[in-house]
N, C-alpha and C positions, 0 to 999 in steps of 0.2 A: 825657377820661374813656373807658374801654373800653366799647364797646356790649355790651349783654346779648345773649347767644346762647342760643336755646332748648336746653334739655337740658344746658347747661354745669354747673349745680349738680349734678345727678345724676352727670354724668361726673366732676366733682371728688371726689364721694364714692367712686366706683369707683377712681379713682386713689389716693386715700388708702388704701383697703383693699388695693389692689395693692401699695403701698409696704409697708404693714405685713406682708403675707404674704411678699413677697420678702425683706424685712429679717429676718423671723423664720427663714426657711430658708436665708438666705445669711450676711451678715456678723454678724447679730445672735446667731446661735447657735454660730458657729465657736469663739469663745474658751472657751465652756462644754463643748463636746462633743468637740473634737479635740486638746485640749492633752495628755490622757493618752495619745494614740495616736501623736503625732508627736515627743515628747520622751522622753529617757531618764529614768529615775528620778532621777538626779542633777541633772538640769537642770529637772525639772518644776516645782519651786517657783518658780524665778526666771522661767521661761517663762510660768507661770500669771500671775504678778504683771504681767509686761509685757503679755500678751494681754488681761487684764481691764482694765488701765490704759488700753490703746489703745481698748478697747471703749467704756469710760466717757467717754474724751476725745472720741470721735467722736460719741457720744450728746450730750455737752455742746455740741459744735460744731453740731449740728442745732438744738438749743434756742437757742443764741446767734445764729445766722444767720437763724433763721426770720422774725423780724419785719421785718428789712431786705430779705430776699429777697421777702417777701410784698408789701411796698411797691413793689419794683421790678419784680416779675413778675406781680403779680396779674392775672388769676386762675390763672395757670399755675405757681405756686409749686412744686407737687409734682412737675412734670415734671422739674425739675432734680434732685431727690432720687430720683425714680424712675429716672432715667437712670444715677445713681451706683449705686444698688442692682443694676440690671440689669448694669452693668460688674462688680461684685463677684460677683454670681451667676454670671455667665459665667466669671469667673476660677475660682470654686469648682468648677464643673462640668468645666472643661477642664484645670485645673492642680493641684487638690488630689488627691493620690493615694488610691486605694481602700486602706483600712487593715485590712479584714476578714481575720482569721487571719494577719496578717503581724507578724513581730517589729519592733520599733522600728528596729533596725539596717538591715533590709531597706527600710523605708519612708524612712529617711534616705538610703540609697544611691539609691533611686529619685528622691528630691527632688534630690539632687545632679546625677543624670544629667538630669533635666527642666530644671534650671537652665541647662544648657548650650544649650538650645533658646530661651531667653528672650533678646531682644536687650539688648545691653549698654547700661547707663543707665537701664533700665526699673526703675521702683520694685519691681516684682514680683521681679526678679532678686534685689534686696536681701532680700526676704522669704525666698526660696528659700535664700539663703546663710545667713541666720540660723537657719532651720530645720535646714539641712543641718549646721550646726556646733553643734547642740544639746548634744552631749556636752561642749563647751567651756564653755557657759554654766554 
């Protein structure tokens, strides 16, 4: 049994709140906010379906894995989720382009240029390629 540490329950509450905040400003909101800015009008419906489907799939994955992770990592369950959220938040900050007052074509061009900077085999490179090819969707 893991010994009780003073202040750990309070710290756990803080990590849960941190998870919720970073998820809300990171991967949780991306499918809802950025679809219209990254994809052409022709691709928007299919892209929206894919993005929303991915969002709900990952939400389901959190729900499905929580109990087994809680048993395995208790009391540090949310550190894993928080780490994943920080990874996606960092990706959003450094790799999702600014879209303010830019046409979709320019954004797609910038994404294709940014994709050349991502190492081969990286999952994010696939994301860039799909977004850069949005006119094909």
